[in-house]
N, C-alpha and C positions, 0 to 999 in steps of 0.2 A: 553660503553653505546650506545645503538642503537639510531640513530638520529630520531627526531620526524618530522612528517608531519605537515605542517602549514595549518590550515583550517580557512575558513571564512563562516559565515552564513548570507545570505540575507533573511530578514524577520524573524529575531530571536525572536521577541516579540510575535508572534502568538503562538497558543497552540502547534502546531507541532514544531515550532522553539524553544520554551522553552524546550520541551523534548529533542530536538537535543543538546541544550546547556548542559543539564544535562548529557546526555550520553557521549558527546565528552569530557567534562571536566574530566570524569572518565576513558577515554580511554588511555591506557599506551603509545600509539604511536602518539598521537595527541596533538598539541599545538594550542588551539583556539586563533586566532589572533584578530578577530573582529566578532561582531554580529550587523547587521544593523536594524534600525527601525526609520522611519521618524516620526512616532507618538510619540515614547518614547525616542527620541534622548536626550542624557545626563543622562538618568536614569541608575541605576546600572543594569548590566547583572547578574541575580541571580546566586550565587555560584561561581562567578569569581571576579577578580579585574577590569574587563572591564566596560566601559560605552557603552550603545547603541549609534551607530553612524549613521548619515544620510547616505543613500546609496551612494550618490554622493561624499562622503568625504573619502571613502576608496580606496586603490589601490590594484589591482589584482597582482601587483608585490610582495605584502606581503605574498602571499599564494601559496600553491601547489594544493589545491582543494577548490571549493566553493560548498555549499549546498544552493539550491534555494527553500525556503519556501515562495514563492511569489504567488500573484494572477495569475490566468490563463491569458495568453497573455503577461503580464509583465515579466514572467519568461523566455520566449523564447528569448527576447531581451538580458537579462543578460546572458543566456546560450551562445548566439552568441559571446558576449564580452569575456566570459571566454575562449571559444574555441580559439578565435583569439589571446588571450593573452597566450595560451599554458598551461592553468591550467586545471585540471580535473574538471568535473561538475557532480553533482548528483542533478537532478531536482525532486522536490516533487510535482510539479504542474502537470496538465494534458497536458501541451504544447508539450511534446515529446513522449507521450505514444501511440499515434495513428500513424500508419505506413505511411499514405498518406495524402496530403493536402485535397483531396476530402473527405476522410472518416472523417477527423478532422472537416471539415466544416459541414458535415452532423450531427455530434454529438454535435458540439458547436455553430453552426449557425453563424459562422463568419469565414472569411478567416484566414488561418494560418499565423502568423506574420513572420515566417522564415521557409518556406517550404524546404529550402535547408538543414535543419538539420535532415529531416526525411529520412528513418526510423532510430530510435535510439534503442540500446539494451534495452529490457524490463526487468526491475530490479526485477524479482521474482526469487530469487536464486535457490529455490528448483526445478524449472523447467528450468531456463535459465543460470545456473551456468557457463557453458563454454563460453557463449557469453558475460557475464559480466566481467569475469576474464581478467584483463589487459586493459579494455576499457577506453577510455578517457572521455566519456559522457554516462550516464545511466539515464533512465526514471524510477523513482520509482513508482510502481503502486498505484492506489487509494486504500483506505481501503476496500470498498465493493468488487472490483475485487480481491484483495489479498485473502480475506476471502472466497469468492465464488470459485475462481479457485483452491485454495488448497483443498477445500472441494470436488471438482469433478475430480481433476487431475488423480487419480488412475483409474477411470472409463474411462476418455478420453484416457489415454495411452493404455488401452486394447480394445478400440473401443467397449465398453460394453453397450453403451446407445442406446435406440431406437430412430432412426432418425425421426420417424413420430410423436413423442410425445415431447412437450416442456419440458425444464428444468425449474421448478418453484422455484424461489428464493424469500422467504419471509424474508426480512432482517430488522434488528432493530439496530439503532445507537444512542449512547450518543450524547448530544448536542454539544460537542466540535467538532464533525464532520462538523458542519456548520461554523466553524471559530470563531475567537474572536470578530469580529465586531458585535455589538449588532443589533438585528432586532426584529420586532414584533413577528415573529414565534419562536424565540429562547429565548424570554424574560420569566423570571421565572413564571409570572402569566399565560402565555399561555401554558407552558410546564408542570408545576406541575400538578399531578394527571390526566395526559392526555396521549393519544397515537395517534400520528398524522401520517397518511400515506401521501406520497407526490410523485409526478411524477411516478405514478404507471404504470404497464403494460410494455411498451417499450419506454416510454418517457424520462427516466432518461439518462443523458449523458454517464453514465458508462456502459450501455448495449453494445454499440459499442466496447468499450475496452474489455469487458468480452468475447464477441463473437469472436473478432479478435484473442485473445490469445487461446481461446478454439479450434478454427478451425486450429490453427497451430499444435495442438496435434492430433486432430481427425476431419475428415470431415464427420463423421457419427453421427451428433447430430442435434436435433431439435432446434428451437429458444428458447432464454431465455426470460421467463416472469419474470420481476423483480419488486418487490413491497417493496420499502424501507419505513421505519417508523422512526419517531423521538420518543425516549423514555426519560422519565425524570430522566436520570442519566448523570453524567458529562462525563464519557468515557466508552468505551466498544462497541463491535459490534458483533452481532450474525446473521449468515445466516442460516436459516432453508431451506434446499434444498430438493426438492421432485423430484425423478427421476424414470423413467421407463427403465428397463433393456431390452436388445434385445434378451435374451434367451441364450446367450453364457455362462452365469453363473447366479446363483440365489442369492437372497438377503442375505441368511444365510451365503454365502461365503465371503461377503464384508468385514467383520471385519478383517479376516485374510489377505485379500488382502491389506487393508489399513495399517495394522500393518507391513506387509512386505515392502510395498512401502516406508513408512516413517521411517523404522528402520534405525538408524544412522543419522537421521535428528535432530540435536540438538534443532532446533527451531520449530519443529512440534511434538505435542504429540497426539497419538491416545489413547483414554481412553479405559479401559477394557470393554468388551462386557457387555451391560446392564446398564452402567453408562452414564448419560447424561451430555454433556458439558454445562456449565453455564458461565455467564459473569465473575464470580469470579475466574474461572479457568485461565483467561487470563489477566484481568485488572492489569495494572502496571507490566506486564511481557512482554518479547519480543517474545513470542511464539504464534503460532496458535494451538488451542486445538480442536480436532475433536471427535465426537461420531457418531456411526452408528446404526440405528434401522431398522431391517428388518420389512417390513409391510406385504407383500404377496410375493410369489416367484419372481415376476418380478417388485416389487415396494419397494422402500427404502426411508428412511428419513435420511438425513445427517445433523448434526449440526456442524457448523464450527464457532469458536469464536476467536476473536483477541481483543487487545486493539487498537482502531482506531488511536491513536496517536503514538503507538509503532510499532508493526509489520505492522500496517496499514499505517505508515508514517515514523517517525523518526528512529526507530531502524532498520527498513528494509533499510533505506537510509545508515545507518552505516554498515549494513551487506554488502551492495553493495560496499561501499567504501573499506571495508576490502578485498573484492575480486579484486577490481581494483588495489590495491597496493600489492597484494600477501600476505597479512596478513592472519592469521588464521581467518576463516570466522566469528567466534563467538567472536572474541576479543572485549572486552568492553561491551559484551552483556549478558554473563552468568558468 
């Protein structure tokens, strides 16, 4: 019988943490040892025989890997402890996604708590598989960057975008993307029958993350204009992406390009030509689902959809873990 990897989750009672618990308890090579929550300490961890434990009561000596579903800045401190203790770390916060302390401060408006940890491998397997495999620490991307980057990656790789024209991302996310802590903007009466744009243009903190990773693939792109919206559903994320091609290929060629690029990617589906991706294609799955609409020869509309708590967080973290330990990448996910 193959031995199991011992895992712990810090922040296990948040929405992403709860999905992590569900996925890891069904993973054939994982033994979930603890899940922490200071707020719900002593309560049952759903689907397990565990109780939520206060974060300061667990020992890193118990585990081989920790998942950090913690608030920004708090996560980096725990990542440092994990690295110093010799355990592998998968971070779901933004603390390790940005490559330099200067860029982090520009996006998050505060100094990085542990700049010595940067840069960290960026955990988007379809793009960075080789860097993630065998790594000791990985930064799992945010849900908006995951959905958007997978939506434009084939065009980036071929340098097919017009550098003088912005990439316009009109994105919509379910309320769980804002976390479990209640607030006025996520309260039922505010969200119900409403559509709420926020931090539009270039003010959202994920713009820096998206542009950083896009520029690693292609230096021939314009700025990203990013307009996120809160929609009255519990989960699901859709990026409607509008691009201008540079003339090296036409929009009618994009479907075949995407189908070829993602052929063999078990967790990315390109829909048949003419079919539009919807939230229901991706919600409660671990996949990104993409559709392509030619508009004019040099203009195209790409729809990229994920479950913000799955491929946008928890299941992608597990996908990264599988690569870090040399398991089949989709183990426990399909």
